[in-house]
N, C-alpha and C positions, 0 to 999 in steps of 0.2 A: 159319569163313569161308574159302573157297578163295582162295589167293593168285594174283594175276594178274601175270605178268611182261611188262612193256613193254620191247621190245628196240630199241635205237637204234644203228645203225652210222653213225658220223659221219665225213665227210671234207670239210673246208673249208666247213661250213655254219654257222659261228659267228654270222653276221649274222642268221640266221633262227631261231636256237635259242630265243630268249626266248618267241616265240609257242608253240612246241612245249612248252616248260616250263610256261607258264601254263595250257595246256590240260590238262596232266597233273595239276597240283596242284588243279585245279578239278573233278576227278572226283567224282561222287556215290557211287561204289563206293570203299570205303576201304582194302581189303586189297590193296595193289599194291606192286610194286617196279619200279625202272627200271634196266636194265642198259645202260650206254653203253660202246661200244668205239670209241675214236678211231683212225682208220686213218692215223696219222702225218700229221696235217693240217699244212699250211704257212701257214695263216692264224692268227687269234687264237682259234680254236675252243676250245682247252683252257682258256684264261684265262676266256673268257666262260662256259663250262659250269661251271667251278669256282666262279666268283663267284656263280652262280645257285643251284647245289645246296648249296654251303657244307658245313655239317655235318649235312645231312638224311640220316639212315641209310637212307632208302628209295631213295636214288640211289647207284649204284655205278659208278664210272668206271674203265675199263681202257684200256690203250694198246697198240697194235701198235708194235713196235720199228722196223718199216719198213712202207711202204705195201704192203698185200696185196691190195687190191681188194675189191669189194663182196661177192663170194661168200665169200671168206676171212673178212672181218670179220663178216658175218652168222652164219657158222658159229661164230666165236669167241663171239658173244653167247650162243648156246645153251649153251655150256660153263659159263656162270656163272648161268644162270637157275635159280631155286628154285621158281617158281610152277608150279602144276599146269596152268594155261592160259597160253599165250604168244601174243604178237602183235608184229609189227614196226611201228614208227612211224618214218618218215623224219624227220630233224631239221629239215627245211625245211617240214614239214607239221604238222598238229594234229588233235586229235580233239574231238568234241563232249563236253560235260560228262557226258552219260549213256552214253557209249560203252561203258565197261567194265561198267557195271551191266546194260545191255541184252544185252551179250554173255554175261554170266554167267547171265542168265535162260535163254538158249538152252541152255546146257550143263546147268543144273540141271533144267530141264523135260524135256529129252531127253538123258539121260545116255549114250545109245548112240552119239551123233554123235561124230565125230573133229574136226570143225571147224565154224566159222560165219563168215559174211562179210556185209557190208552194202553198200549203195550208197555212193558217195562224191560229195562236193560239189566241183565244180571252182571254183577261186578265182583271183583275179589275183595279181600279185606281192606285194601287200600283204595277202594272205589274206582279201580281201573276197569273199564267196560270189557266184558268178555263176549256175551252173546245175548240176543233178544230172547226172552222167555217164550217157550213154545206153548205154554199153558194158557196164555191169555188170548182169547179169540173173540170174534163177534158172536153174540148170543141172540137167540130168539126168546124174548121175554114173554112168558105167560104164567099162569098160576101154578104150572108144573115145573117151572124152572127153579132149581134149588142151588145153583152154582156148583153142582156136583153131578156127574164127573166133569162136564164142560165148565170151565171156570174163567173168571176175569179177576183182576186184582188192581194194584196200583197202576196208574193214577186214577182215582175215583173221586169225582167232584159231584156235588149234589146241592139242590136248592134248600136253603135253611128252613123256609116255610113248610116244605114237604116233610122234613125231619120232624118238625113239631106238630104235624098232623097226627103222627103216630105216638107210640109209647117210648120211642127213643131206644138207644142202646141199653141192653141188659147190664146193669152195673155189677152184677154178680159174676159175670164171665171173666175168666182169667185168660182164655184163648178162644179162637173162633169169633172174636169181637167184630172183625171186619165183615165176616160172613153174615152176622146178625144185622149189621148196618145195611149191607147190600140188599138183602132179601126184604127188609122192611121198606126201604126207599122204593124198590122196584114194584111194590104193590100199588104205587100211586101213579105210575105212568111209564113212558118209554125212556130208553137210554141210548145214547149215541156212542159209537166206537171210533176211536182215532187209531188208525193202523200205523202207528209211529210211536217209538218209545219216548215218553216224556219223564219217566221216573227211573232213577238209578238205585237199584236194590243191592245192598251190600250183603254178601254171603260171609258170615263169620260164625264162630261157634257159640257166641253169646246171644244171638238173635232168638227171640221168643219162638218164632215159627220153625227154627232150626234146632231147638233144644232137644235134649234127650227125652222130654216129655211128649213126644209126638203121639204116643198112644193116647194120652190124656186129651191132646188137641183133637184127635180123631173122634173121641167120645164126645167132646164138647160140640164139635161140628154136627154130629148126629143129633144131639139134643136140640141144637138150633134149628136143624131141618125139621125135626119132629114138631117143635113148637110152631114153626111156620106152617106146616100142614094143618095143625089144629086151628091156628089163627085164620087161615084161609078157608076153613070149613071143609077140607078135603077128607072124605071118608074112604075113598078107593083110589088106587093108583095102578094103572095098567091092569084093571080087573082084580087087583089084590087089595084086601082090607088093610086100612091103616089101623094099627093097634090102638086099643082104648087107652092103654097106659104105656109109658116108655119102659122097655125092658132091657134095652142095650143097643149098641150101634149096629150090630150085625143085621138085625131085622130091618132097620131103617135103610141101610145101604143096599140090601137085597131088593127092596122096593124100587130102587132106582137103577137096577142093573140093566133094564131095558133101554135106558138112555145111552148105553155104550154101543147099542146095535147100530150097524152101519146105515141101515135103512132109516132109522129114526134120525140120525145125524144128517142124512141127505135131505130128508123132508124139511128139517129145520133150516138147512142152508137155503133151500128153495123158498121157504117162507120169508127168510131175511131178504133174499134177493128181490122178491116181489113186494116186500114191505107189507106183508099181510098182518 
């Protein structure tokens, strides 16, 4: 049975970790491990995590000696992963009991894919489900897909060997870390979409992606997109020149405005339907 590595980068989310932990030990798929890297938390995270995982060998807890940020910590998680399939789970979120099992079905039935992702359920601060996120849709993956404006998010599982074929997550990123991961993985193959929520996403004021630094996150995402364009050797997009140097997010997002066009979206839907 293939091992699944659940990767958790924790920073000051001790108060939410019990829900995350309970969702993991309730999985219907049995061959999994959990890699937790604590990013020098200043709350009681480590004590809470240790009290829950105790001597369960399926859980492995590591520590950053100093706060390195999201990109650095998620990159550290990958260094310890032993599973053939990996996926990040934020410590303030949770997964449905069948999440791992349904992900593994995707990889076993279509062994040529490099990743799979699902819809996610938006929840309140107490992790009570509210509604399925409307932003996560089936995508048409090609070299001009940048996860913007059409996006997917959690739950995103990927092959470990594919991750290590590339340069991995940028350790200097404080935000847009998942975007960096998605775009690098998808350069190596196709991705399957599960039209069902497998991930419970908690909406609360302390979440990184919901923080007051959304402007900085938007800027980081633009830089990730620009670096992706350069990595892929793209010099023109929709007959517009990709700038030689990064000057700001506005120029990058304007390059992708055409992807909001209804005709462009329709063409991509047809391509997905025909599996082109």
